[in-house]
N, C-alpha and C positions, 0 to 999 in steps of 0.2 A: 628625417622622420617620415613615416608614411602611415596611412590608415589602412588597417586590414579590414577588408569588407567581408562580412559574414555571408551566410547563405550557402547554397549548394556548391559554389565554386571556391569557398574559403576553407581554411583548415580549422576544424573545431578546437576550441580551447586556447587558440593563440590570443595574445593581448590585442585590444582594439587599436592601439597606437604603438608602433615600434620605432625606437629612437636610437641613433648612435650619437652620443654626446662626448666629445673629447676622448674618443676611443672606447667608451663604455656602452654596453648594451643595456637599454632601459625599455621595459615594457610597461605600458599604461593600460590598465583595465578600467574602463569607464562604466560606472553604475549610477543609476538615478538614485536619489535619496531613498534609503531603505532597501535598495537592491542588494541581492546576495550573490555570492559566487556559486557557480555550479561545481560539482565534484571534479569534473575535468579541468576547470579553471584552477581550482586549488592545487591539483596535481601539477599542472603546467607551471604555475607560479613557483611551487617548490622546486621543480626541476631547473627552472631558469636561475633561481637563487643559488642552488647547489653548484651550478656551473659558473658562478661568479657574476651573473647578471643582476640587475636591479629591477625590482617590480614596484609599481605604485598602483594601488587600488584607490581610485579617485571618485568621489561623489560630487566634486565641484572643481572648478578651475583653480580656486585658491589652494586646494590640497595639492594639486600638481605643482603650482608655483612654489609653494613652501618646500616641498620635497626636493625640487630641482635646485633651489637655493642651497640646500645642504650639500649638494654634490659639487658645486662650483669651487 
């Protein structure tokens, strides 16, 4: 897993955390409580899921843990 750093050197729209788990691509977009996705993030999530990847939009660590349990 690695953390995608935003800013001028990062790629806009990519998930914050990118994971390869048991050969599966998983993107995790981290949002603070009440945070919303941008249009570009929505498009990127759709594209990743259409390609067979898994996306998690997480507002807490518990959300990530619960979602990853369903993949094991």
